C-alpha positions in Angstrom: 20.2 -1.1 -9.9 22.1 -2.5 -7.0 19.8 -1.5 -3.9 17.1 -4.0 -4.3 16.2 -4.3 -0.9 16.2 -0.1 -0.6 16.0 1.1 -4.2 15.3 4.2 -5.1 14.0 4.4 -8.9 14.6 7.5 -11.5 11.6 9.7 -12.7 12.3 8.5 -16.2 11.6 5.1 -14.7 9.0 5.5 -12.7 6.9 7.0 -15.3 7.7 3.7 -17.6 6.0 1.3 -14.6 2.0 0.9 -14.9 -0.4 1.7 -12.3 -0.7 -2.0 -11.9 3.1 -3.0 -11.7 3.2 0.6 -8.6 0.9 -1.7 -7.0 2.6 -4.8 -7.8 5.8 -3.6 -5.4 3.2 -2.1 -2.7 1.4 -4.8 -2.3 4.3 -6.5 -1.0 5.6 -3.6 0.2 1.9 -2.8 2.5 2.0 -6.1 3.5 5.6 -6.2 5.3 4.5 -3.4 6.6 1.6 -5.6 8.7 2.7 -8.5 9.8 5.6 -6.6 10.7 3.1 -4.0 13.3 1.4 -7.7 14.5 4.6 -9.5 15.2 5.7 -6.2 16.9 2.9 -5.5 18.7 2.1 -8.9 19.8 -1.0 -9.5 17.6 -0.8 -12.9 17.0 1.2 -15.7 16.6 1.4 -18.9 13.9 -1.5 -19.3 12.0 -3.0 -16.6 13.5 -0.9 -14.9 12.6 -1.3 -15.4 8.9 -5.4 -15.1 9.6 -4.9 -11.4 11.0 -2.4 -10.5 7.8 -5.2 -11.1 5.9 -7.5 -9.3 7.9 -5.5 -6.2 7.3 -4.7 -6.5 3.7 -7.7 -7.4 2.4 -9.4 -4.8 -0.3 -12.1 -3.6 2.0 -9.5 -2.5 5.0 -7.1 -1.4 2.2 -10.5 0.3 1.1 -11.2 1.8 4.7 -7.2 2.5 5.1 -7.0 4.3 1.7 -9.4 6.5 2.7 -7.8 7.4 6.8 -4.9 9.0 4.8 -6.2 10.6 1.6 -6.5 14.1 3.0 -3.4 13.5 4.3 -1.9 13.1 0.8 0.4 15.9 -0.9 -0.9 16.7 -4.5 1.8 15.2 -6.0 0.3 11.7 -3.8 -2.7 12.2 -4.6 -1.6 11.8 -8.1 -0.3 8.5 -7.6 -3.1 7.4 -6.3 -5.7 8.3 -8.4 -3.4 6.5 -11.0 -4.1 3.5 -8.6 -8.1 4.5 -8.2 -7.6 4.3 -12.2 -6.0 1.3 -12.7 -8.4 -1.6 -14.5 -7.6 -4.6 -13.4 -8.6 -7.3 -15.0 -10.5 -9.1 -12.3 -11.7 -8.1 -9.0 -12.6 -10.7 -6.2 -15.4 -11.8 -5.3 -15.9 -10.0 -1.9 -14.7 -6.5 -2.6 -17.1 -3.9 -4.3 -15.2 -2.3 -7.5 -14.8 0.0 -5.6 -13.2 -1.1 -2.3 -10.9 -3.0 -4.8 -10.3 0.7 -6.8 -9.4 1.9 -3.7 -6.8 -1.2 -2.5 -5.5 -1.2 -5.6 -4.9 3.2 -5.3 -3.4 2.6 -1.5 -0.9 0.2 -2.5 0.1 2.0 -6.0 0.8 4.6 -3.5 3.1 3.0 -0.9 5.0 1.5 -4.1 5.8 4.9 -5.3 6.6 5.8 -2.6 9.2 3.0 -2.0 10.4 2.9 -5.0 11.4 6.8 -4.9 13.4 6.2 -0.7 10.8 7.7 0.8 10.3 5.5 3.9 10.2 7.9 6.5 6.4 8.7 4.2 5.4 5.0 4.4 6.3 5.5 7.9 4.2 8.3 8.8 1.0 6.7 6.7 1.2 3.6 8.1 0.6 4.4 11.5 -2.0 7.1 9.8 -3.6 3.6 8.7 -3.7 1.4 12.0 -4.5 4.6 14.2 -1.2 4.3 15.5 0.5 7.5 17.7 3.4 9.0 16.7 
């Protein structure tokens, strides 16, 4: 691969990635989207920016966002979402339930998959729904 900033990964390579691998990438994608959204909307600055970002990227908040977009997912996206929700991470944070963490992992897996397949428009559409933005 030559472009790690805007990758488009083949289906065969994606099939070889674990759900948690996709979630790892999706976690970074989602956090970048949240940080960008906060800066663009002037929601916080400095230390407040970090605290605000934590609020949006927590497992609890991501689980709420996952439920918000779930009815909008295509069949293929739903399959990826389920794959992430059914992943078995070694630990679950103390501040989140297993169900919340499963929802958060599902969301991150989906965002990782969409990013790696080059579906930037779809990433933005779903993120806007999570953040309850009008188009």
